[in-house]
N, C-alpha and C positions, 0 to 999 in steps of 0.2 A: 781735345787736340786742335792746336792752332791751324788753320787753314791760309791758304794763300788768296789774297783779295787784290783788287785794283778799284780804282774809281768807277771804270766802266761796269765791272762786275757787280759791285755793290748797288751802283744804281739801277741795273738791270733787275736784280733781286728785289729792291723795293718795288720797282713798277709792278713785278709779277705778284708780290706779296699783298700789295694795296689792291690789285684786281680782284683777289679773293676776299679781302676784308670789306671792300666799299659799300656794298649794298647794305650790310648790317651793322656798319662801324658806329653810327649814332646811337643806336639802340642797345649795343652790346659794351661800349668803352665805358670804363669807370670814369672817364674825364667828365661825362655829361650827369654825374650824379650832383644833385641840387648843392651839397656841402661843398663839392669841389667848385663848381661853377661860381659859388659864393666867393670861394677863396681867391680864385684867379680874378674875379672882377674887382676884387678890392685892390688887388696887387697893379691891375693895369689902371685903375682909377687914381692910384698912388702915382704912377708913372705919367699919366695925363695931366694931373694937377702941377707936376713939376715941372712939364715942358710946355704947357697951354696948347696940347696937341691938337692938330686938325687934320693931318695926314698921317696915315699908318700903312706901313708895309708888313705883310704877314708872309715868312719865310717857311716853306714846308707847311702851307695852310691846310692840306688834307681835305676834308669834307666842309670846313670852315668853322671849327670850333672857336678859335679866337675870332674870326670874323663876326660870329654871332654876338659875342659878348660885347665885341666893340662898335658895333653898328649903330646902337643908341648913344654912343659917348663920342664918337670921331665923325667927322664929315665925310672923310674920303679914305676908303681903304683898297688896298690893292694886294691879290694874294697870288703867291707863285708856289707851284707845286709840280714835280715831275711825273706824277701819276695822272693821267687822263681820267682813270675810273673815279679816283678821289675828287679831285677838283669839279669832275662833272656834278657832283652832288652839292656843291656850294650854291646857295641861294643868293643870287645877284639882284633879286627884285623885291626882296622883303623890305627894304628901306630902314629907317629913313636915312642912313648913310648911303653915298654913291660907292659902289662894290664893283670892281673890276678883278678879273682873274687871267692868269696867264699859266700855260703848262710850259715848264722851263726847269733848268738845272740851276738850283739857288747858287752855286759857286761861278757859274758862266751865264748870267742873264743880264740883258742890256736893260738899264733902269735909269731915270734922271738922277743925277747926282745931286746930292746936298740938299733936296728938297723935302724928305721925309721928317716928320718929329719924332715918331715911334716906329721902330722895328720890333716885331715879335717874332719867336720861335719856340713852338710849345712843344715839348717831348718830341723834338726833330733832330737836334744835333746828333744824338748817338745813332742816328740812320746813315750817318755820312761815313765815308771813307777817311776824310780828313775834314777838319772843322774849319780850317785856315781859309779857303777860298770863300765859304759863305759868310765867315766874319768878315771878310774884306768887302764882300758885296753889301753886308749891313752898313759898314762904315762908310762907303761911298756914297751910299744912298741917304744917310742921315745930314742933316744940317749940322753946323757945330753947335754944341750944346744938347743935340738930340740923343734918345736913350734907346738902347737895346734891352728888351725885356725877354729872358730865356728861363724857361720853367719845366719842370717834371723830368729831368735828366738823371740817369742812374748814377747813383753817387759812389765814386770809386773807393773812397773810405769804408763804405759799408761793404762793398764788394770783396775788397781785399781781407776784410774781417771774416766775412764768411768762407774764403778760400783758406783761411789759416786754421780754419776749424778741423778738430779730428772728426770725421763723417763716421767714423765706425762706433765712437763714443755716445753714450745716451744723453740727450738732449731735452729740454722741454719742449712740448709740442709747437710753441711759438717759433723756435728756432729751427725745429724738424721741417717746418711748414717752408722756411726760408730757404734752406739748404735744398730742399726738392724743387723748389720753383726756380733756383739758379742752375740745378743741375740738369733739369729734365728739357733741354731745348728740343731734342727729337720729339717729345711728348706734344709738348706746345706747338711744333709745327706741323705736326699730322693733324692737330684740331683746327688749325687755320687752312688746310688744304694745300700746303707746300712740303717739298721735302725738308730734312734738316738743314743741307747744305745751303739752300735757298734761304731758309729762316737765318741762318747764322749769319750769311752775308748781309742780309737786310738789317740786321740789328749790330751791326759790325762794332759799334762803340761800345756796346754793351758785352756782348758775347766775345770779341776778340780782343778788345782794349780794356775791359774791366771797368767800363763807366769813364765819368768825366772827373777829374780832381782840379782841385781849387789851384793849386801851383801851377799845373799845366795850363788851364784856361787864362789865369792871370798872364802868362808869357803870349799865349796866343792873341790875347785881346789887345795887349800893348803893340804886338808886331802888325796887328791889321788897322791899328790907327786909333784905338779907344784911350782915352785919357785916364780912367779912373773905373773900377768897378766894386760892387758890394755883392756879396754872396750871402745865400740864405739855404736853409735845409727843412725838408718837408717829409711827412710820414714816418714816424719813428717805428721802430720794431714793435709789432703788437697792436699799432693804433687800428688797424682793420677789425681785429677781434673785439678791441673796446668798443668801438662805436657800432658794430654790427651785432652785438651781443643781444639775444633775443629775450634775456631776462633782465635787461636794463632798459630805462627809459632812455629812447634815442636822443632827444634833446639835452639831457642830463649828460648821456655819455659824449656827445659832441662837445659839450662845454668841457668836461674832464680832459677830453683829449686836447682841447686847446691850452689847458693849464699846464699839462705835463709836456706839451711841445713847446711853450712859453719858457718854462722851467731850463728844459734840456738846451734850448737856445743860448739862454745866459751862460752854459757851461762850455760853450765852443772856446777852443777847439776840441776840447778832450771829449764831448759828445758826439763829434761828428760821424763817427763809424756807426752810431745808432740810428741814423736816419737813412732810408732807402733812396732818397732823390734829393737834388740839388738842383738850384738856380742862381740866377745872377742879374742885376741890373747894371749896365755898362753905360758909360757917359762918352760921347763922341767929343 
């Protein structure tokens, strides 16, 4: 059932949820699995190579996932997050990059304009009531030709496909698992220590808007001041089962997953509903 939200309510819900997650976030989040860190590092390195980046802004930085990946690759990094609990776990002293952090609303934060080479937002936009203000922040912060790298956002094409399924009909366990994960917001909320309403507000872009769509984001990026963008899709249905199958050699399974993902990527746009997540690189 749809609920009524607002910028203030969604922001407050995220601060509450983050306070529950922060202490164990780095140890429990799949973001930190080596294969995902390697994937994100490769994408970031590509963006750095395209821009010759020396300064990076990380919006919705959380506990510093992107900062930790970037700190050996970029000279100066500034992170912004609304959650004091999350941002308090960012290691600003590990080096070699100069790292600064700031508690703030990414849609209304005072930053130097036109001075950043790269802006990142990892698994963050779906936590917002509206993406427009944060995209405008990114555009203002970037120099001309700078790039915004967004990753691991719920793919609306996938969510629409799940919603269209007859849930009473029999499905393969792979599909049943996805249906259960989409449907069981209340159970997930209880697992992380908040009520279902707070969880749904904190995940507004996923639970209430059904993920991010390519067409919607193309329009929003243009309105924010970006000149172009390229989209990519990640984590096809069943990929987790493939790479975590105890009966398979893990390195071989990871390689097989890369082959399948590459083949499906060539089949875009027909294959878009088969991927759980999307991302993009946009140029200012």
